N, C-alpha and C positions, 0 to 999 in steps of 0.2 A: 475503328469508333468504338468511343468509351462504353463501359457497363451500361452506367445511366441512363449517358444519350440513347442506351437502344432499348432499356425500359422505357421509357419515357415515350419513345419512339411506337413503342406497340401497341399500348395504350390507348395514343392519337389513332392510329389506324383500327384498333378497334371499335373505338367510339364513333368512327366515322360511318365504320358498317354497318354498328348499329342502329344507327342516325338513318341510312339509306335505305330501309325493308321499307319494302311497300306490299309485299308477299306475305302468307302465314311459312310457305318453306323459300329458300333463301340457300344459293350457291355461291362461297368465297372463292375469289380471287386468291389464293395462298399466295402465288406469285411474289403480292404488292410485300410479304411479310419479313423482314431483316433476320430470315434468319438460315443456316448452313443447310441444315437437316429437314429440309423443307416437307417429304416426306411422313416425317415423323409429328404429324399434327393431328389433335384429336377437336374438330369442333363441332362436334354432333349435340352439344348442347345449345350451340349458338344456331345451327341450322334453322329452325323455326321459329319465327315472331312469336315471343310469350312462351314459349316453350317449356314447360313442366312437366318433368321426370313424372308416371304414374305411381299415385303411392297416395298416402294417410298423412296430412299436415294438421299443422293447428295453428289456425289463421285467424285475424281479426277481418268481420264483416264489415264492410262498408255500402252504406244505400245511398245514393248520387251525395256524396261526401259527408254522412252520418255513422258516426260506429253504431253499430249493432250490440253493444255490451262488449261481454268479455270474449277472449279468442276462442274457437271451436273446431271441431275436428272436421276436415272436409277431406273427401276424399275426389284425389282426379284418375279419370278412367283413360284408360289406353283407347286408342280412338278407332274406332271399326273400317272407316274409311277417311279417304283425302280430302272429304266435302265437307265434312265433318266442321261445325263452330268452337270455341273454345267454352261457349256457353253449352253445348253438348255433353262437352268432356266433363265439367266444372259438377260434382255432385253437393247442390243447395239444400242443405240441409230442410225437413218437410218445417218442422217444426217452427221456421225462419216466416209462414206463409202469416202470421198474424203480427208479426214483427215490422214487416217490411214498410206497413203501411197502406198499403193497394185500397181503390175503392173496391166495394162489394162486388161490383160489374169486373172490376181486371180479376178479382180473387175467383170469379166463378169461371175465368178460361186457364187461370192456371190448373196445371195436370200434372198428378205425383206418380212418379215413375219409379224404376226398381225397387221393385216390391216395396213401396207405398216410404223409402226412404229421402228422394228424391223429389228438388221439384221443378219442371219444365214450363222455362218463363217465355220459350219460343213464340208462344200466342200472342203475348204483348207486343207489339210494333216498335221496334227502339230498342229494347231491352238486351242488355250486354254485361255480360261476365268475364272478366278477367282477373286469374291470380296472379300477384304480385309476390314471387319468395322475397325480392330484396327488401321489403318493409313487410314478408309474414302479413299478408291482406287478400282478402278478394273484396274486390269495388262489382259492384251491382249499379249498374247505372240504367235508369228505369225513366221514362218521359214521365214529366208532369202530368199529364194528361192521362194515368195510370195511378193518382196517387191522391190521398186525401191530404189536407191540411193541414201546411208544412210551415211553423215558425220556425228561422235560423236562433231564434234567442230560448226554441222552445223544446224541451223530448216530448214526444207522446205518452199518454200513460202506457200504451203496450212494453213502451222498455224503459218502465223504473222498477227497479230492481231492488227485493226485500235485504238483500246482502246476506249472509251469512250468518250461522247462529254464533252466540256468545255472551261472554256476561264483561260485566267493566265496573270501575268505581273510580269516578271522576272528584278532585276533592282541591280545595281550599284551604290553606294554614298558614296563622298569623302567631306570630309573639312578639309583644313588646316588655322589655323593662327597664324601669326608671328607679332612678336614687335619687334622693332628695338630699340637700344640705343637712340638714336636718337628721337622717338616719334612717329617715321612711324609707319601704323599698315596696315597689307596687311591678307587679307580674301579672303578665295578662297574654291568656290563650284563648284562640277561638278555631274554629275548625265547621266550615261548612262542603256537602256536593251531593252529589247522587250516584245513586247506584242503580245497577241494571240487570237486564236480563232477553236479551234476541231470540223468542223463538217463533222461524218464521217472520210470519209477517205480523205479527207480535209481540209489543214491547210493554213489560215490567220493568214499573219506575217507584225510587223512593229517594223521599230527599232526606237529609238529618242536617243538623247543626248542634252545636255544643261548645260553652264556654268555661273557662276556669280562670276565676280572681283570687289571687292571696295579698295581702300586705301586712309586712310586718314593720315592727321598729315602734319606737312610741311606747305608750302605754296600752293599747290593745294591738289584736292581730285576726287580721280577718278574711276569712277563705269561703270561700263559695264556687259552688261548680254546675253547669248545666245542660241536659243533653233532651232533643227534641225531635224524634221521627216523624215531619211534618205531616206527608203523604204517603200513600201509595196506590198506584193508580195500573191501568193497565190501560195500552190504547192500540188500535191500527187503521190504519188509510182504507177508506173505502175509494178506491179509483172511478170506479163509473160515477160516484155521488159527489165527486170532489169535495169530503166531508172527513172529518174525523172523528171514530165512534170511541167513545173514552166509559171507564167504568172503573171507578173507585173513590178515590180521595183527590177533589180538583177544585179547580177554581174556576167559574163564571164572570165571563168576563162580556158584559153584558153594552150593546149600544143604546139600548133605550132605557134600562133599570139601572139602579145601583148594584153592580157587581157584588156578588156572595160567593161565599165556600158551602162545598156540597161533598155529600160521599152517595155516589149513585149511579145513574148512566148520563150522557148525552152525548149527541149529536150536533156538529158545527161543520160551517163550512170552511175549508182553507184555502185564498184566495189564492193559494203558490200553487195550486194545481193547475192554476188556469195559465194561459198563454202571460207572458207579460204584457202585452197590450189588450188585454181584454178583464185585467185587475182594476177594479178601482171604477168609478164613476169620471166615465168620456161620452158626449155624443157621439153617435151613430150618424154616417151621410146618408141619406136615403134622395135616391134622385131617379130618372130615365134618361136609358142611353138611344139615338134611333139607330146607328150603328157599332160596329164592333170600336168601341169608343177606350179614348184613356180618360182618369179621373186624375186630377192634380191638386193635390190638397197643401197650401202653406201657410205656414206661418210668419205674416212679415214677407218678408223678402227667401225664406227659404222653406226648401220645397221637404214636407216631412212625410208625406206617402205619395206615391205613381204606382196606378196598378189601371189593368185594361179590364175592360171589362162587355160582354157583349149586350146583341142589342136586347132592349127591354129594360124592365123597372131592375135597379140596383141597389144592393146593402152592403156597406161596410162598413164594420163591426172592428175595427184592427187598430184605431187611433189609442195612442199611447195614452195611459188615464193621466199621466204629468202632465199630457199638451195643457196652456192655457192663452187666456187670449181669444180675440178676434180671427176666424182660420178661412180663405179666400180658397175656393173651390172652382175649378172649372174642369168642367167637361168638352172635351177635346173631339170632335168627331173626325171618320174618316175622311171624311172630304174639307176638312179642316174649318168646319164650323163650329166656334166655341161658344159654353154656355157659362155664365159665373155666378156665382151667390157664395154668401157669408151666413159665418154662424160664428156663435159665441159660448166658449168655454166657462165655467167655472169648476171650484172646487169647492165639496163642500161631503160629511160623511155621509149624508141620507140624500143623496143621489143618489140615483142604482140606472146599472145600462138597461134601454129598452128590452123588454121580455125574457129580464133574467130575474131569480129569486133568489134572495140571500137569506138564509135561515140559522136560528141555532135553538137547540131543545133540549132540554134536560130534566130528570126526572128523579130525587131522594129525599135527604133531607138535609136540615145546615145543620154546620159544626162547628163548632170554637174552640181553642187553643189544641190544635193539632189534633185530636181522636173525636173530640168528644162530639155528640150529637143532640139536637136538642128540638122541640115542638115536632107536628105532625108529618108525612112530606108531602112535600111540594112537585108540584109539574109546574113546568115553564118553558115559555118559548116566543121566539121575535121571532119578524119578518123584515126584508124591507124588498120590492117590486116596482124594477120602471114600469112604467105605462108607456111613457113616449118619451123624448126629447128632452120637454119642459118638465114632466110630471112623474114625481115615484111617491109611491104608496108606504108606509113602514108604522109598524105597531109592533104588540105582544101584548103575554099576559104569564102571569104568576098565581098559581093556586094552591091551597090545600084547607083543610076545613076550618080552620079559623081566619084564613087571610086570603085577601082576592086584590087581584090589580089588574086594570085593563088601560091600555096604552095605543092610542091611535093617531097616526102623522100625517103630513105629506111633505114632501118637500119640493118647490119651485126653479126651476132656473129662469130668473131674470135677465137670462140674456146682458145686454150692456150694462143691466143694473147689479148685478152680481146672480148669488143664489142664496135661497131662506131656508131652512123646516120651523115647521112649527107644530109642537106635537101636546095633548094632555094626555094625562095621566087621573086615572081614580081609585082612588084604594077603601077597602074596608077591611076595618083589626077589630076583631073581637076578642076582649080581654074579659076576666072572670067576673068584673062589676060593672063594665061598659062597652057599648060600642062605638068604635069612631069612624068616619068615613069626612075623608079629604082630596081636595086634587093636586096638584102639580100641572103649573105650564111652563114650556121652554122656548124659548124662540130664538135660533142661531142662523146669522150670517157670516155669508166670504166675497168678494170681491178684489181682482185683483185690475187695479187701474195701471195698463202697461204705459200709456202717454206720458203719465206720473211715472211713472214708476215706483211704483206704489202696494204693497199689499195687505190686504186687510186679513190676513190669514185666518183670524176667525171670532168673531163677536156672539158671543152670548146673552141670555138672560133668563133667568128660571124664579119664578115664583112656588112657592107650597104651602097650602094651607096650614093651619097651625093644629089640625087633627090628620093631617096626612102623613101617613108611615111608608117607611121601605120595607121592604121583608127583614133584612136587617136590623131594620131599627123595631120592629112588633116582636123579631125573634127574641132582642137580646131585653127588651122591655118585661116580654112575658116572663121571663126566665129570671131578671133579676129584679123585677119593680121598679125599677129606677128608669126614671125618663131618660133619655140620652139627649145631647144637643140635638136638636129640630132646627134645621133651617129653614130659612123664610124666605132671602133672596139672594140672589146672587148675578154678579156683573163682572163679565170677564172681556176684554179683549186686547187682541196681540195684531199691533201694525210693526208690518216693516220698510221702511222706505232708500231707495238705493240711488245714491249720486255718482260717480262718473269715480271716485276714488275715495268713496266714502258713505259707510251703509250706520243706519241708524234704527234700533228695534224697541218697542216701547211696549210693553205690558201693564195690566191693570186686573184686578181681581179687587171686588170689594162685596162682604158675606154680612149676612145678618141673618139673626135666630132669634125663635119665640122665647127661650128661659136666658138667652145668653147674650154678652154686649157683640157689636160686630167688627169685625176682624178686616183688613184694607193692606194691600199690599200694592206699591209701586218697581216698577222696575224700567230701568234706561240703559241701554249696552249700545256702543259705536263702538267704528272701529275704522281707522284709516293707517294708509303707510305716506313717511316722507321719506325724500332722499338726502344722506349727510354726508356732503363732498368732504371727503379725506380721513370719513369714519369708516366709512363701509362702502362697499362695492355697492350693496344690494342696499332695495328698500327699507328703514326700519319701520316696524308696524308699532303703533299708538291704539290703544284697546281702553275704554272705560267704563265705566259698570257703576250704578249706581242703584240703592235700592233703600225702601221704607217700610215697616211692617209695625200698623198698630193693634195692638195686641190686644186681648180681653179682656186683661188685667189694667189696663188705661198705658201701658208703655209703649213707650216708642223705638223701633231699633232702626237706624240707620247708619248705610256704609258707603261707602263709594272708594275705589280701588279705580288708578294709573297705573296702567301696562306700557312700559317702553322696552320695546327685544330689536337689539343692535345686532342680526349677522355680522359677524366676525370674519370667518371662514367656512369654508366645507362642513356643514353639521354642527357648528357652533355657535355662539351666542351670547352675549352680553343682555343680560335683563333687570330693567331697572324699577321699583315699583313704590307707589307710596298710596298708604292705606289708612281713612280716616273712617271709625265707630264711635257710634254712640247707643249704649243700651244701659235702660234704667236710668237715666239723667247722667251718667260719667262717661268723657270723652277720652278716647284713647284714639294714638297715631302711630302708624306702624313703617319705619322706614327700611329697606332692604335691596342688598344688588345682590345678582348673582351670575353665575356661568354655567352654561350646559353644553354638553355634548351628546348627538348620538348618530347612532346608524343603522344598519339593517337588522342588528343582533340584540344590540347593548346601548342603554344611554346611560346621562348621569346629571347631576348637579349639585354645585357648592353655594350654599347664600349665608350671607353676613347681613345681620339686621339689628333696629334697634329700635325699641319701644318706650314712649310713657304717655304719660295723659295723667287723668283725677283719680285718684284713692289708688294708685297704684304706683309703686318705686320701678322708676326708669332702670332698665334692664337692655345689654346688647346679647346677640345668640348666635350662632355658628350652627346651620346644619347642613346635612350633606345626603346625598341619594342615590341609590347604582342601583338598575336591572338588567336581566340580560335574559333572554329568549335560547333555551338548550334544545336541543332533539327530544328530552323527557319532561323536561317541566321549564318553567318560567320564575323567575326567581327573580328578588328586590330585595336590599338591604340598606338602610335609616339609622343616623344618629344625630344626636344634635343636643348641645351643649349652651347652660344659661346658665353663669359664672354666679356663685353663690345662691343656687335656686334650685338648678338639677341638672343631670346628666340620663340621656336616652338611647338607647339602641332599640332595633326591630328588626325583622326579617319578616319575608312570605314567602313561600311554595304555592307555586298553582300547577296540578299537575296529575297524570288518571293513568291505570293500568287497564289495558284491555286482553280479554284469553278467548281465543276460539281453535277450532282445533287446526291452526295453521301455525299457531303457537302464543306468544306472548310477549306483549309489547309495553314499554311506559313511556308514556307522552304529554304533553299538555294537556291539560284539561280540554275539553269537549262541553263542559255544563250537562250531561246528559243526553245530548244531541248527537244527531247524527255525526259518522265518522269516518274513513276509509285507510283500512287495512294494506300496504305498498310490503309486496313478499319480494326478492331481489335473492332469488334460491342460493341460499348457502354462501352469500357474498355480503359482507357487513360493511359498513362505513361508507355505503352507495350515499352523496348527496341529494337531496332530491326538492323541486322548485328553486327556494330561493337561495339551500343549501344550509339553511340552518338546520330542518330534520334532516338524519343522516336512520339510515337500516344501522338495525342493531347485528349484535355478534351472531345471531344466529337468520339475518338477512331479512329482518322484519320493521317496520316504521307504520309509527299511525299518523294519518294527517288528522287534527279535530277542526270542528265546528266547519264542516262540508254544506255548502245550500242543500236543503229539501225538496225535490222534485224541480233542479236544476241543473244543466249539466253541471260539470266539477271535472277539472284537466291536472293532473298531477304530470308531473315529468321527472325526470334525470335529471341533473344538474350537470352538463358533458362540461362544462366551461373547470367545473370545479372536479370532476371525475377523479383520482386517481390512472399515474400512465400506465398500470397493468391491468388495468379496466375497459373493457370493451363493451356497449349496448348495440343493441339493431333494432329494438323498439323503446324507445326513452321515453315517449309521451303515450299514456292511456286518457280514459275520458270513462264516466257512470253517474247515472243519473240516478240517486236511491232516494226514495220513501223516507221521512220523519223517520227518525232515531235510528233509521237502518245502521247497521257494521258492512260498512263494503268490502271486499276485496280484490284486489288483480296484482300481478304476478308482472315484472318486468323481466325479460333476460339481461344479464350481466354474465361476461365472458370474463375471467380473471387469469394471466397466465403474457407471458413474455412475448415481445417483437422481433423479429430477424428474420435476414436473410438467409437463404442455404441454396446450394446448389444439390439435386436428388438425381443419384444415378441409380442403374442399373447394374446387376451383376456379370451383364456383356458388354459394360462402359459407354453402352447408349446412357441415354437420358428419359426419362416417363416423358411421352408426346406432348407439344406445346397445349395448351388449353387444359390439360388436364387438373383434379380437384381433389385437391386437400382435405381429408376431412377427420374428427373426433369419434370416439368411440360412441357418441351418442348422435350421427352423422350429422354434426355440423361442419359446412365448411370454411375452412381457417385458411385459404390459399388459393391458386389455380398458378399452376406451372409454366413458367415462361420459357425465352429461348435460352438452348443451354442446360433447362434442368433450374433455369436460377428461378427462385419460389420467394414470395415475401406471405409470410406465414405470422398470427397475429394470435392471441388467444392461449400460450403455449405451457406446460409444463414440464417440469422437467421428469426424466423420464419418462413420457408419456407415449405412447403408442399410435400412433397414425396411420390410417387407409388411403392410399394413393387410385382412385378412380380414371378407368377411361372406359370408352366403349358402351356408358355406362353401367358398369361391373367393377370393381374392386379388384384391383392385377397386383398390387404387391402393399408392403407394409413398413414403414419406418419408426425405430427407436431413437428420441428423443436424448442426450447426454443426461447424466445429472445435474451440468452445469450449463445451461446455458452463456453462449457469447452473448457480448454487444449488438447494438446494430449495426455497427463500424466496421463488424469484423463478417465474415466469409464462412460459412459451417457447412463442412461436406458432410451427406447424411447419404449412406445406402439405403435402397428400395428394395427391400426381398424378398421372393415369394413368402405366399403366407406360412406359418410356421417353423420359422428357417432363423427368426431371429432367434440373438445368444440373452 
């Protein structure tokens, strides 16, 4: 029998043996193994199903398949008798009690043993615990009867992590240099970004922006520079309130009033903290079941929800907020009897789920031009409350000693006729020489016509009295004495129409003012695809946009653009565009042909154009653009040339640096928000996710733009992993609060792989099934027939130990040069302290 055939046969026999275990302890019929030295076999570590040698392990805990944060120290105790189960042998840390997600009644059943260190879940019928050393995990299985509400797309707040302490700077930098034919040269540099410090649950943030401009040549040289530290603020997530507490300089984005800048303190709901199905407006389903019934919700013929309910009244609040149109609900009783009814959904900002309150509170001073404060302190608040499926109440107020405003509104679901909201706002502004009172009225509407495949995404009208003042208008007018442009009427509509292979969007906005001329904007956007046989195997995309703007000064700006994109082959396309524009009474035309390509990491384009029109010289142009995503930054470069006029080059850099106790790493900018530090201890060049991001020479990498309050998954890209690297835990997940710096460590082994024959001083081989381990007690291989062993993660001159009978029995030293896989290396395994 060949050596390779023997190894394969042994592996198959072992696999069949494992799959046949039905009890905790098993005896192996070693006669079936194809080996001459049948007595020299150590199967002790395989004789108990799921056997884990007693000791301390760093394991990732899973509850019903959901990971509970970072790996934890888990102790496995020696069983006192043969009747104990794995649940009783494994110490489940006591601090996991509030993280598992048990109901209050279930928590009361759990006892704490081993001097307050371990949880005893045996009182929860059906609960099981299993340690899997192959995946370095402790898997808890607990019947749903004992568990709180779970959503597969949502992580409960007790599992949100605040991350680790650290500091960072995220920035974007740009430069452009233009040289004109006449000798003028213009240089423009700009940078903006966010710096931050994280301490526990608190985040300190500061935003900056800076510009530098220089023009030289001709008769004058101009140089200017500007730096602004825009705002400085501190915030934290209040998990129990699903809100963000902010202190310092910030922006208050109001849904009822005009948004404004402030220096002070605010408390605002953050919908991202809620389960996805509870975010935004969606009707709840209320009914009565006579038996244990199944409730089925359909949108047209698609089942979007199916759940069981006990006898009695039920209330389902887990519909996706994005669900629209008519929903058909079926309540199916145990006896097969069915009750059916329908309800209609709509999408509108001022419809709130029944029984839920959305609120925003702020107190502080208004500010302008960065850090300048003005006026007297302001207290402001707004809310929205869901009265029922059909009605929502909302409103708010803003107060200081000289300015008060109050708003009240009502939202109404009109079911088959859409959804509507109406609000009235009253303002009182006290100036030095006058008091002004005014009102503002607003009406919003939305409707999705499923049969017509048409959405009125938003339609709104607002009217404001001449003496109505927003908070910002009052503060600016009181400070400068200048009456700013006061809005009078505003009409808006956004309409989308869908055809089988054609989409059309229209928007219209008309605004009038008390002291200024009106403004009007129209927009039309159309998109379709057609097949061009012989030119492209894929459909060609056509898109058309047309806009018109009527400005205050009486000028009319028109623009029409037609784009034709022809796919050539994978990731490459040809683009033809025709553009017409009219501004200030002059017509201009542009014709462009471009070639572009892209892949996961970079993209580029090359364009040739020709411009002509009134009051301008005809001109041709050529331009190019290239961008690439690197592990440490995103970079781009561009260049253009217009004969006899100018030439220009430019570049941009998007990057950041994060420093924590684990180390320092460069990365793409996270824009001051949540990020995840991944460490592969001591090993660099490990590709993550799609392979664009790699750990640096210190084994650190930062994944930017991680979702807040939502589970994020990071993984080692094993398909791009170098041949000399191996990983056991290639994937991890984490749920972070807003702005957190998360941390995870993924174990990676670096080393060679080889076949070796292990021999003992007496001429025999270590027993079949013996374990080969390194200095960190990591298993690198298992001894096979006649000492043949496949080992991974090896380093030259590394010392390894061979275990059998539960103890280290001998050690071996690897040579300075390791042979290739095709060679067979003979390695003596000598008693300890006899190696030379």
